[in-house]
C-alpha angles and dihedrals in degrees: 000000000000116000116258131215088223091069125068109262097211094104096043123113118247089258094053092045088054090052090055095045090052087064090065098096092051096044094047093044095049096045127072114266096206121041126174119243091205116121087230090065089077089066093057127080109266142158088230116123132169088250090061092066093046088053092049093050095046092044089052091053093047093049092052090052092053098041098252094137095160092061090043090056091048090053090048092050091055092048091050091048091053103039104020134235093281095062107113095219091049090048090056092048090049090052091049091054090049090052090052090051094049114113101193145006092271091063090046090053089053091053089048090055090051089054090050090051093050091049090047088061094041118011092182093068096121098182092054091043090055092044090053091051091050090050092049090052093048088053089053092246092136101159090053091047091050091048091051091049091052089052091049091050089050091073098023105041094159095062102118092183091057093048090050092050091049090051091052093049091050091048093052088055093050093249093139101168092049090048091050091050091052093047090049087058088056088052091053088057095042107025095168097048102120092193091057091050089052092046090052089049090054090052092050090050091050090049090051095050098041115122115271097014115161120246095245092048090049094054095043092049093047090049091050090047091055090047093052097044091047090051091049093055090043088059094041115025095197100042106138098197091052093054092041091054092045089052092051094049097045092044090054093047093049089050089053092044092121092061116091114247119229120212120207118209114254094013131106104266130211115268119244120272094259091056091047090051091051092048090049091051091047092052091047093051095046095045089050090052093048092049093048098045098039091048089051088051092231116182110273093019101076102093100080123116109250093221092052091050090050091050091051091049091050091050092053094044091050092052093046091050091050091050091050091049091054092050091053 
C-alpha cells in the first residue's frame, strides 16, 4: 500500500518518506498559497478542508526527512498564515524547521533558549515542551532530557508517548530498572499493545544479560522476558519481534540448562526445561514461516521490515550452523 499524506510519516521507511516528499510540487501547486486566518473565512466558499492541513503538516515532516527544506518552509508558511504564530502546534513545527536549518551546536543552543523563553511565558505548552526534550536528546544531554520528561509526566501522567521516550532514554544510559518501570507505565495505558509487551521483554532480556547481573536478578528478568514475549505473540500471532525475542530468551536458557534455577517467593518463576524447549521450537517454526512467506511476498505477509526478517534469518542460520558443528 502506498504511503498517504493523511497518515503521520514518522514510522515510514526512508523510501516511503521520499515518495511523500516528491508530492510536494503537486500539493503546493493545487492548494491555495494564501488563506485568511479570520473566523469569517469559514463562511465563504473555499477549497479548504481539514484534510488539507493534515497533508501540509505530514508533507512538512516528510520533506524535512528527505532534505527538501524549501518545500518544508512553504508548508510552514501556509500553516502560519492559516493558524497564526501563536498556535502551539504551529510553534512546535516552526521550531522543528529551525532545528533542521541549524548548522552547528551554537544555533541549536539559541533555539533551546527560545524554547525556554516560550515555556517561561507558558509552561503548559506541551508541543514546545516535547520539542525541547527532543532537542536536548539530539544534543546528547540525556540527563536533562530525562529530568524534563519527568516534569512533563508530573502534570500529564497519561502521556504514553512521554513514558515511552523516558524508557528509551533510560535504556540508552544502561538504567535498565528505570527503563522497565517507565515501559510498564506505557503498558498500564495500553495493556493490549503487543509491541509494548515485546519491547518490555527486550528490556528485561537486556537487564538479565547485562555485565555483573546478580543470579536472582538474572532469573527474574529472564522469567519476565518470557512472560512478555509470550503475551505479545498471544495478542498478535504473527508478530516477528515477539517470536524473535522468545527465541533469544529460550535459546539462552537452554544453553544455561546446567545451571540450577532459583525461585523467589511471590515472583514469576522460570518455566521447566521441557516448557522452554517447546517455546523454543514454537519460535523457530514461526520465524521460519514468517521468513519464508514474507520473502515470497505472499498475500498478507508483505508488511514485515526487511532488516528484521534478515536478523531472524541470521539467528536461525547461526543456530543451525552451531548444531551441525556439534554433530560433526
